[in-house]
Each structure stands twice: as C-alpha cells, then as structure tokens.
N, C-alpha and C positions, 0 to 999 in steps of 0.2 A: 387735841394728843394727836389728830389726825396730819396734821398740817406740822406739828413738831416731828414726825417721826417719821414723814417725807422728808426734811432735813438731812435727817440724823440718819438715816440710812444710808450706806455707804458713801458715807460722810468723804472719806476719802479721794475718791473717785470722780465725786463731785466737784472736789476741790481741785483736783486734778485737771480735772476739764476745763473749769472757771480760769486756773493759772494760761493753758493753755490758749484758751479763745484772749486772753487778755495780752496774750505774746505776740498771736497772730495780728491782732487787732493794731498795737504799736509799731510792728515790723512795718504794715502796708501806710499806717497813717505817717511813719518817718520816711517811707519812699520818697524821692526827689520825684518833681512832676517834669516832665517833659512833653515835646511836641514834635510830631511827626507826620512825613505825608504816607499817605495808602492809598492805593489802587484800588477799588471795591467795584463789586458788577452792581448792576440797574434790573432791579427785579421790579414786577407790576404785577395790580390784582386788580380785578373787579373791571375788568375789560365787558364791556358788554358783548353779548354771542354773538348780535348780527353786524358788529366794527370788525373793521382791519387794518394793523398800522400800516399806511402808506410810503411812508418815507424812510429814510436810511436809518437804521435802528442802532441807538446807542447804548452800547453793551459797559462802560466803562465809567468812572469817574473818579478825579483826586479829589480825597478829603485830608484837610489840616486838621488836625487830633491833635489835645492835649490831654494829660490824665497822668497815673502813677507809672514811672517808667518800666516795671514789672507785666503791666495790661499792653503797653507800647510796644513792648518788645515782642510780644506775640503777636502784635499789629502788622508792624513793618517788618517780620521775620516769616510771616505766615504760619506760621505754629498757633494751632489752637489746641490747647488741652482739654479735659473735660471742664463743661460749667464753664469757658470763655466763648464769647459770646463774638460769631464771626460779622464785623461792621459790614454792611449792605443801605443800598439805597432803593427804598420801597417807593413806589408810586401808585398810589390811591387814583384809578382809572375810571372812579363808579359816574355815570352823569354825564359823561364825553358824549359830544355831537359831533358828527361829519363835519371836517376842516381842521384848522392848527388849533392847536391847546397848549400852552407855555405851561410847563410845570417848574417852580422855584425848589431847591434844595436846602432846604437848614434842618431843623433839631425836628419837625416835624414826620420829615419824610426819610430820616437817617435811623438807622440800627445800631446800637453802641453799647459795648457793656459798659456795665455800672462801675462810674469815677472818670469813665472816658467823658471828653466834650468836644462838640466840632466847633473849631474855630472857624473855615471857609469849605465852602466847595468849589472847584474847578474842574467843567464849568458852574456857574451860581445857578443855572437853570436850564434845561433840557425842553426842545419841543418837537412835537410829534405832528403827524396828518395823519385823521381817520379820515375812511371810508365805510361806506356800505361793502358788507360780503356779497361776491358775485358767484354764480355756478355758471357753467357752461361746458355743452359738447364741443370739441374740434378733432377734425381727424388725425388720427396716426399715418405718419408717414414713414415708411422703413428707408435708413441707411445704410448703404451696398460699399466695398471695398473688393476691389478687382474684378469687378465685372469686365468681362472678355481679356481678363490676360489668359486665358488657357485654350482661346479660342470660341468659348462659349458665353453668351451674353442672356442676362436674365428675360424671358419673353413672359412669364408670369407671375405674379405677383397676389397671394390673395395674404389679408390682415385680421388677424381674431383678435380682440373687437376691432372693428374697425374706426370708432369713435372714443373718446375718453371723456370724464367729467374731470372738469378743471375749478379751481375755487381760490378767493381771493380778493384784493380788494378791486371795487369796480373797475376803475380806468386801466386797472393791470388786465385785468381777465379780457377786457374788448381788445385790447391790442393781441394776443396771444393768436394767430391765424393758426396754429396746428400743435401737434405731440408729436417729436423726434422719437425714433429709435436709435438705441448705440448700432454701431456700424457691426453690420454683418458681412464675414470673408467669404465671397464666394468663387474667389481666384481659382480652388481645387472640386470646385462643384460638377457635374456632369450629370443631366435629367434632373430630379427633383431631392428639394429637401427642406427639411424643417427645422427653423431655429425658436428656440423660447428666449426671448429678449427683453431688458426695461426700457419704459419709454420715458422721457421727462419733458419738460417746457423750459424755454433758456431763460424766460424772467423767474429772477429768483426771490419777486413775492407771491407767485401762483405757484401752486404745486395742484399734485394730482389728487382726485378726491377718495380714491380707490386705490388697489393693487397697481404698480405700475408696470405688469408683464404681462406682454403680447404674445402670441403666434405669429408667425411669418412662416407661409410655404412660399417656395420659388419653384419653378420649373425653369430651367437652363437650355438653350440651344443650340448649334452650330451656327456660327455668321455666315 
C-alpha cells in the first residue's frame, strides 16, 4: 500500500517530470556529434614540496575534442554555464625525482564534460625538468637615477635589510648574485633622504622568500 501511495501521490506532477526528462534525453540524443579544437590550460598536482620546475613552463595545450554540438559550443565559445565542466589537462607529479620527466597527455590526464571525448592532444606529451629547491641569502644592491644631476652625488648609502633570502631551483639560485632595487630618483635630493622600495631578482625562476620591501637611506654631498 505504501508503494502504491508513493506512485499515486502527485501522479500528474510525476508524469510531467518524466515527460520532461524523456524530452531532454531525446533532445540530447538527437544532437549531432561534432569535433573542435580547444586551447586549455595545463594544471598539475602533487608536486613534492622539496622540488621545483626549472624548465620553461608549458601553460597551454590544444585538444581535439568530439562530442555533442551543445557541449562543444560551450568549449569553443569559452562559455561555461552551470554544471558545464571546463576542459583542462591535469598532470599528476607525485613521485617525480630531480631530472627530466615526460608526461603523456591522454584520457587519464584530461578533464572533460560528460559526452565529450578526446581525439588527440597537440603536443601529445610535455616534458619538465625538476630540481631540488634551494635557498640562499643575497646582497641587496640599490639602483639610483639622476645621481650628480643637480651638482650633488650619493656619498653614503645604508640598506636595511642588507640581505634578502631567495628560493628556487638549485642551479638558478646558485647563479643569482644580488637582489636589485627599483630605481630611486635622487636628481633633486639635497642632504639626506629615505626611500622605501621593492627589491627583485632578474631570474624569473627565482623569487624572494619574504617581503620584497627594503629601506634605503642616502646622504647627498656637493661634488
């Protein structure tokens, strides 16, 4: 009796819901299957904490996809509605060691919406070079603009902090000799002045481990 009541309660609404579901299924099933290319981002996960990628980053891959026209329109038009899965390449880097490693791009590494299939990836594989992460202290070198322009020149400089810690792939960290500051204009400075500027390293694979801000105190004297 309980099962029968479950069927008969709100019978018309349940019949209407069933009809709508069948109509949607028939609409999707009748959609033509098309193919398209989509340029997608490359994501990665499970990179060991003590490793860094030291090769040029590969940020995008082109995927040839096949599936229902509605899903492919969303992909090619970059319009992602509610419930639509944005395609992406996701590389699992668990267990990698220092050195080169090649990752094939296939069904197991591509996230796609239901009903969309991967035909091929261009490129079909990507290669990364991994190195141990290293840190080191480097000296901060201030940079000035307009020194001597008004008859005064920099006579004394104090940098605080004098050194900053850098972090990155070991071979890149070893090649960095200094951290440079943004240029400070001293063309109109007479006497003493204090600047607060950011420091940076020129190697894009290396970054500062903490705050980049440093304080530069200068004393200008007449030439």
